[in-house]
N, CA and C atoms as a LAMMPS dump frame, in Angstrom:
ITEM: TIMESTEP
0
ITEM: NUMBER OF ATOMS
342
ITEM: BOX BOUNDS ff ff ff
-5.0000000000000000e+02 5.0000000000000000e+02
-5.0000000000000000e+02 5.0000000000000000e+02
-5.0000000000000000e+02 5.0000000000000000e+02
ITEM: ATOMS id mol type element x y z
1 1 1 N -12.308 -5.757 -11.527
2 1 2 C -13.318 -4.723 -11.39
3 1 3 C -13.536 -4.431 -9.917
4 2 1 N -13.648 -3.157 -9.618
5 2 2 C -13.741 -2.702 -8.248
6 2 3 C -15.179 -2.417 -7.872
7 3 1 N -15.667 -3.056 -6.825
8 3 2 C -16.957 -2.713 -6.262
9 3 3 C -16.68 -1.548 -5.324
10 4 1 N -16.868 -0.344 -5.819
11 4 2 C -16.43 0.858 -5.127
12 4 3 C -17.096 1.031 -3.769
13 5 1 N -18.379 0.775 -3.666
14 5 2 C -19.047 0.997 -2.376
15 5 3 C -18.555 0.004 -1.322
16 6 1 N -18.344 -1.245 -1.696
17 6 2 C -17.817 -2.221 -0.727
18 6 3 C -16.379 -1.887 -0.36
19 7 1 N -15.598 -1.434 -1.321
20 7 2 C -14.232 -1.018 -1.062
21 7 3 C -14.199 0.156 -0.076
22 8 1 N -14.996 1.193 -0.356
23 8 2 C -15.038 2.361 0.522
24 8 3 C -15.481 1.977 1.93
25 9 1 N -16.426 1.042 2.037
26 9 2 C -16.873 0.56 3.337
27 9 3 C -15.726 -0.132 4.076
28 10 1 N -14.976 -0.962 3.383
29 10 2 C -13.857 -1.674 4.005
30 10 3 C -12.795 -0.699 4.504
31 11 1 N -12.459 0.3 3.694
32 11 2 C -11.473 1.298 4.106
33 11 3 C -12.011 2.079 5.306
34 12 1 N -13.271 2.459 5.248
35 12 2 C -13.88 3.207 6.344
36 12 3 C -13.923 2.44 7.651
37 13 1 N -13.947 1.123 7.569
38 13 2 C -13.964 0.275 8.776
39 13 3 C -12.564 -0.206 9.151
40 14 1 N -11.545 0.295 8.435
41 14 2 C -10.151 -0.07 8.689
42 14 3 C -9.902 -1.559 8.468
43 15 1 N -10.646 -2.159 7.561
44 15 2 C -10.501 -3.58 7.227
45 15 3 C -9.61 -3.703 5.991
46 16 1 N -8.309 -3.634 6.24
47 16 2 C -7.37 -3.577 5.127
48 16 3 C -7.331 -4.869 4.325
49 17 1 N -7.476 -6.005 4.963
50 17 2 C -7.461 -7.263 4.201
51 17 3 C -8.61 -7.27 3.202
52 18 1 N -9.784 -6.872 3.646
53 18 2 C -10.944 -6.824 2.752
54 18 3 C -10.772 -5.754 1.677
55 19 1 N -10.279 -4.581 2.071
56 19 2 C -10.068 -3.499 1.098
57 19 3 C -9.075 -3.926 0.025
58 20 1 N -7.994 -4.569 0.439
59 20 2 C -6.988 -5.02 -0.53
60 20 3 C -7.541 -6.108 -1.445
61 21 1 N -8.403 -6.951 -0.912
62 21 2 C -9.023 -7.988 -1.748
63 21 3 C -9.933 -7.364 -2.801
64 22 1 N -10.567 -6.251 -2.458
65 22 2 C -11.481 -5.59 -3.392
66 22 3 C -10.757 -4.668 -4.376
67 23 1 N -9.601 -4.164 -3.994
68 23 2 C -8.87 -3.222 -4.847
69 23 3 C -8.12 -3.994 -5.921
70 24 1 N -8.513 -3.794 -7.144
71 24 2 C -7.896 -4.51 -8.266
72 24 3 C -7.163 -3.566 -9.211
73 25 1 N -6.835 -2.387 -8.728
74 25 2 C -6.188 -1.403 -9.582
75 25 3 C -7.118 -0.231 -9.804
76 26 1 N -6.847 0.51 -10.822
77 26 2 C -7.61 1.736 -11.026
78 26 3 C -9.081 1.457 -11.308
79 27 1 N -9.907 2.363 -10.843
80 27 2 C -11.35 2.306 -11.018
81 27 3 C -11.711 2.524 -12.486
82 28 1 N -12.574 1.686 -13.006
83 28 2 C -13.039 1.757 -14.403
84 28 3 C -11.891 1.885 -15.407
85 29 1 N -11.008 0.889 -15.457
86 29 2 C -9.904 0.969 -16.425
87 29 3 C -10.445 1.03 -17.85
88 30 1 N -9.793 1.813 -18.662
89 30 2 C -10.195 1.927 -20.055
90 30 3 C -11.38 2.833 -20.293
91 31 1 N -11.831 3.539 -19.238
92 31 2 C -12.988 4.418 -19.422
93 31 3 C -12.575 5.72 -20.096
94 32 1 N -13.504 6.618 -20.201
95 32 2 C -13.31 7.842 -20.977
96 32 3 C -12.485 8.923 -20.282
97 33 1 N -11.904 8.642 -19.109
98 33 2 C -11.066 9.61 -18.4
99 33 3 C -11.836 10.871 -18.007
100 34 1 N -13.106 10.738 -17.692
101 34 2 C -13.869 11.904 -17.261
102 34 3 C -13.375 12.373 -15.898
103 35 1 N -13.693 13.596 -15.538
104 35 2 C -13.284 14.159 -14.257
105 35 3 C -13.819 13.317 -13.095
106 36 1 N -15.039 12.825 -13.22
107 36 2 C -15.639 11.996 -12.174
108 36 3 C -14.848 10.71 -11.982
109 37 1 N -14.493 10.045 -13.07
110 37 2 C -13.725 8.806 -12.99
111 37 3 C -12.354 9.081 -12.377
112 38 1 N -11.694 10.141 -12.82
113 38 2 C -10.379 10.477 -12.271
114 38 3 C -10.448 10.762 -10.776
115 39 1 N -11.492 11.456 -10.34
116 39 2 C -11.661 11.743 -8.914
117 39 3 C -11.894 10.46 -8.117
118 40 1 N -12.703 9.566 -8.634
119 40 2 C -12.97 8.298 -7.949
120 40 3 C -11.705 7.445 -7.859
121 41 1 N -10.933 7.418 -8.927
122 41 2 C -9.677 6.665 -8.919
123 41 3 C -8.737 7.197 -7.842
124 42 1 N -8.573 8.514 -7.843
125 42 2 C -7.65 9.131 -6.89
126 42 3 C -8.141 8.96 -5.458
127 43 1 N -9.43 9.107 -5.226
128 43 2 C -9.975 8.934 -3.879
129 43 3 C -9.778 7.507 -3.384
130 44 1 N -9.986 6.531 -4.243
131 44 2 C -9.795 5.133 -3.859
132 44 3 C -8.334 4.866 -3.533
133 45 1 N -7.444 5.32 -4.379
134 45 2 C -6.015 5.109 -4.15
135 45 3 C -5.553 5.808 -2.882
136 46 1 N -5.954 7.059 -2.7
137 46 2 C -5.541 7.809 -1.511
138 46 3 C -6.116 7.214 -0.236
139 47 1 N -7.371 6.801 -0.274
140 47 2 C -7.974 6.19 0.9
141 47 3 C -7.242 4.936 1.321
142 48 1 N -6.919 4.115 0.357
143 48 2 C -6.22 2.866 0.641
144 48 3 C -4.807 3.13 1.159
145 49 1 N -4.05 3.963 0.47
146 49 2 C -2.668 4.198 0.879
147 49 3 C -2.596 4.939 2.212
148 50 1 N -3.52 5.843 2.459
149 50 2 C -3.539 6.572 3.733
150 50 3 C -3.738 5.604 4.894
151 51 1 N -4.708 4.729 4.776
152 51 2 C -4.981 3.795 5.866
153 51 3 C -3.882 2.749 6.009
154 52 1 N -3.336 2.277 4.904
155 52 2 C -2.204 1.351 4.996
156 52 3 C -1.035 2.002 5.729
157 53 1 N -0.754 3.247 5.396
158 53 2 C 0.345 3.966 6.039
159 53 3 C 0.076 4.122 7.53
160 54 1 N -1.15 4.479 7.899
161 54 2 C -1.489 4.617 9.319
162 54 3 C -1.292 3.306 10.066
163 55 1 N -1.732 2.219 9.474
164 55 2 C -1.585 0.928 10.14
165 55 3 C -0.115 0.507 10.226
166 56 1 N 0.653 0.786 9.189
167 56 2 C 2.084 0.484 9.238
168 56 3 C 2.757 1.259 10.367
169 57 1 N 2.408 2.521 10.517
170 57 2 C 2.99 3.337 11.585
171 57 3 C 2.64 2.758 12.953
172 58 1 N 1.415 2.297 13.12
173 58 2 C 1.021 1.677 14.379
174 58 3 C 1.799 0.407 14.664
175 59 1 N 1.953 -0.434 13.653
176 59 2 C 2.716 -1.67 13.833
177 59 3 C 4.192 -1.373 14.101
178 60 1 N 4.702 -0.324 13.475
179 60 2 C 6.091 0.071 13.716
180 60 3 C 6.271 0.497 15.174
181 61 1 N 5.342 1.28 15.689
182 61 2 C 5.397 1.697 17.089
183 61 3 C 5.403 0.508 18.026
184 62 1 N 4.609 -0.504 17.69
185 62 2 C 4.504 -1.7 18.537
186 62 3 C 5.58 -2.74 18.21
187 63 1 N 6.469 -2.362 17.294
188 63 2 C 7.577 -3.233 16.884
189 63 3 C 7.096 -4.572 16.316
190 64 1 N 6.005 -4.513 15.587
191 64 2 C 5.475 -5.689 14.889
192 64 3 C 5.988 -5.63 13.448
193 65 1 N 7.268 -5.955 13.319
194 65 2 C 7.995 -5.729 12.073
195 65 3 C 7.477 -6.563 10.909
196 66 1 N 7.063 -7.781 11.139
197 66 2 C 6.528 -8.611 10.047
198 66 3 C 5.277 -7.972 9.463
199 67 1 N 4.437 -7.411 10.31
200 67 2 C 3.224 -6.751 9.817
201 67 3 C 3.566 -5.49 9.034
202 68 1 N 4.598 -4.783 9.46
203 68 2 C 5.054 -3.611 8.703
204 68 3 C 5.448 -4.053 7.297
205 69 1 N 6.205 -5.13 7.203
206 69 2 C 6.648 -5.627 5.902
207 69 3 C 5.452 -6.04 5.046
208 70 1 N 4.516 -6.769 5.628
209 70 2 C 3.351 -7.228 4.868
210 70 3 C 2.545 -6.055 4.313
211 71 1 N 2.291 -5.052 5.158
212 71 2 C 1.518 -3.901 4.685
213 71 3 C 2.31 -3.054 3.697
214 72 1 N 3.607 -2.927 3.917
215 72 2 C 4.439 -2.171 2.969
216 72 3 C 4.428 -2.842 1.598
217 73 1 N 4.491 -4.159 1.574
218 73 2 C 4.428 -4.867 0.292
219 73 3 C 3.128 -4.557 -0.435
220 74 1 N 2.028 -4.532 0.292
221 74 2 C 0.737 -4.223 -0.322
222 74 3 C 0.68 -2.77 -0.776
223 75 1 N 1.18 -1.869 0.049
224 75 2 C 1.184 -0.448 -0.28
225 75 3 C 1.965 -0.217 -1.577
226 76 1 N 3.137 -0.84 -1.668
227 76 2 C 3.993 -0.603 -2.828
228 76 3 C 3.44 -1.224 -4.107
229 77 1 N 2.482 -2.121 -4.004
230 77 2 C 1.773 -2.594 -5.2
231 77 3 C 0.903 -1.474 -5.771
232 78 1 N 0.406 -0.611 -4.886
233 78 2 C -0.467 0.488 -5.304
234 78 3 C 0.355 1.708 -5.715
235 79 1 N 1.389 2.012 -4.936
236 79 2 C 2.243 3.173 -5.214
237 79 3 C 3.709 2.765 -5.038
238 80 1 N 4.332 2.266 -6.102
239 80 2 C 5.691 1.722 -5.984
240 80 3 C 6.79 2.762 -5.786
241 81 1 N 6.472 4.047 -5.799
242 81 2 C 7.496 5.082 -5.698
243 81 3 C 7.477 5.826 -4.37
244 82 1 N 6.743 5.335 -3.395
245 82 2 C 6.638 6.014 -2.097
246 82 3 C 7.884 5.705 -1.261
247 83 1 N 8.807 6.644 -1.233
248 83 2 C 10.11 6.462 -0.588
249 83 3 C 9.979 6.114 0.888
250 84 1 N 9.112 6.79 1.6
251 84 2 C 8.967 6.545 3.041
252 84 3 C 8.543 5.103 3.326
253 85 1 N 7.696 4.548 2.496
254 85 2 C 7.248 3.17 2.694
255 85 3 C 8.385 2.201 2.395
256 86 1 N 9.16 2.483 1.358
257 86 2 C 10.342 1.661 1.079
258 86 3 C 11.275 1.671 2.295
259 87 1 N 11.487 2.852 2.857
260 87 2 C 12.386 2.969 4.006
261 87 3 C 11.855 2.206 5.213
262 88 1 N 10.543 2.274 5.464
263 88 2 C 9.95 1.53 6.579
264 88 3 C 10.12 0.024 6.371
265 89 1 N 9.934 -0.421 5.14
266 89 2 C 10.064 -1.846 4.841
267 89 3 C 11.505 -2.308 5.046
268 90 1 N 12.465 -1.506 4.611
269 90 2 C 13.87 -1.853 4.799
270 90 3 C 14.216 -1.876 6.289
271 91 1 N 13.738 -0.894 7.028
272 91 2 C 13.987 -0.879 8.472
273 91 3 C 13.433 -2.141 9.138
274 92 1 N 12.219 -2.506 8.783
275 92 2 C 11.601 -3.709 9.351
276 92 3 C 12.385 -4.961 8.956
277 93 1 N 12.8 -5.031 7.701
278 93 2 C 13.547 -6.203 7.23
279 93 3 C 14.9 -6.311 7.923
280 94 1 N 15.504 -5.184 8.257
281 94 2 C 16.775 -5.225 8.997
282 94 3 C 16.59 -5.879 10.358
283 95 1 N 15.397 -5.763 10.907
284 95 2 C 15.133 -6.307 12.238
285 95 3 C 14.701 -7.768 12.22
286 96 1 N 13.918 -8.158 11.216
287 96 2 C 13.36 -9.518 11.237
288 96 3 C 13.52 -10.287 9.931
289 97 1 N 14.016 -9.644 8.903
290 97 2 C 14.073 -10.299 7.597
291 97 3 C 15.33 -11.112 7.385
292 98 1 N 15.281 -11.913 6.353
293 98 2 C 16.47 -12.661 5.94
294 98 3 C 17.375 -11.728 5.141
295 99 1 N 18.595 -12.146 4.923
296 99 2 C 19.531 -11.349 4.132
297 99 3 C 19.016 -11.17 2.704
298 100 1 N 18.434 -12.213 2.148
299 100 2 C 17.905 -12.132 0.781
300 100 3 C 16.731 -11.157 0.713
301 101 1 N 15.869 -11.231 1.694
302 101 2 C 14.71 -10.332 1.746
303 101 3 C 15.184 -8.883 1.86
304 102 1 N 16.092 -8.624 2.769
305 102 2 C 16.633 -7.281 2.936
306 102 3 C 17.274 -6.796 1.643
307 103 1 N 18.04 -7.642 0.989
308 103 2 C 18.674 -7.268 -0.275
309 103 3 C 17.658 -6.882 -1.34
310 104 1 N 16.565 -7.654 -1.45
311 104 2 C 15.506 -7.329 -2.428
312 104 3 C 14.87 -5.976 -2.126
313 105 1 N 14.621 -5.734 -0.842
314 105 2 C 13.947 -4.485 -0.462
315 105 3 C 14.856 -3.27 -0.656
316 106 1 N 16.129 -3.42 -0.36
317 106 2 C 17.083 -2.326 -0.589
318 106 3 C 17.202 -2.043 -2.079
319 107 1 N 17.29 -3.1 -2.885
320 107 2 C 17.383 -2.919 -4.342
321 107 3 C 16.117 -2.25 -4.879
322 108 1 N 14.961 -2.653 -4.402
323 108 2 C 13.704 -2.036 -4.848
324 108 3 C 13.65 -0.573 -4.452
325 109 1 N 14.098 -0.263 -3.243
326 109 2 C 14.116 1.124 -2.787
327 109 3 C 15.052 1.958 -3.649
328 110 1 N 16.241 1.437 -3.927
329 110 2 C 17.209 2.178 -4.742
330 110 3 C 16.692 2.393 -6.155
331 111 1 N 16.047 1.392 -6.722
332 111 2 C 15.552 1.555 -8.097
333 111 3 C 14.334 2.477 -8.155
334 112 1 N 13.612 2.621 -7.065
335 112 2 C 12.438 3.503 -7.074
336 112 3 C 12.825 4.969 -7.092
337 113 1 N 14.017 5.285 -6.619
338 113 2 C 14.467 6.682 -6.603
339 113 3 C 15.283 7.035 -7.831
340 114 1 N 15.65 6.061 -8.628
341 114 2 C 16.456 6.317 -9.835
342 114 3 C 15.61 6.423 -11.047
């Protein structure tokens, strides 16, 4: 269950560890699919993925490849089909990852586009 106000506060403060700890999937699972619920779900997902992407881009600029991988892994739990994030993770793994890690990430990227 998502405490939406605490989650929104964490995202607003760029506290991704806290936001990820609070994000447990879609808001009000099993609810009546009202327009309000759908909007809240989408806003929570977009807020989280937007900030994760921004932080990944910053870490990529600073060549902090392990952090790129860590955030990409979290991002892809929320949106497993985001091609750009898969590509960033593979790029980072090519620089600092093991062969097995790189292989898993390439396979995940390939299966996400098929």
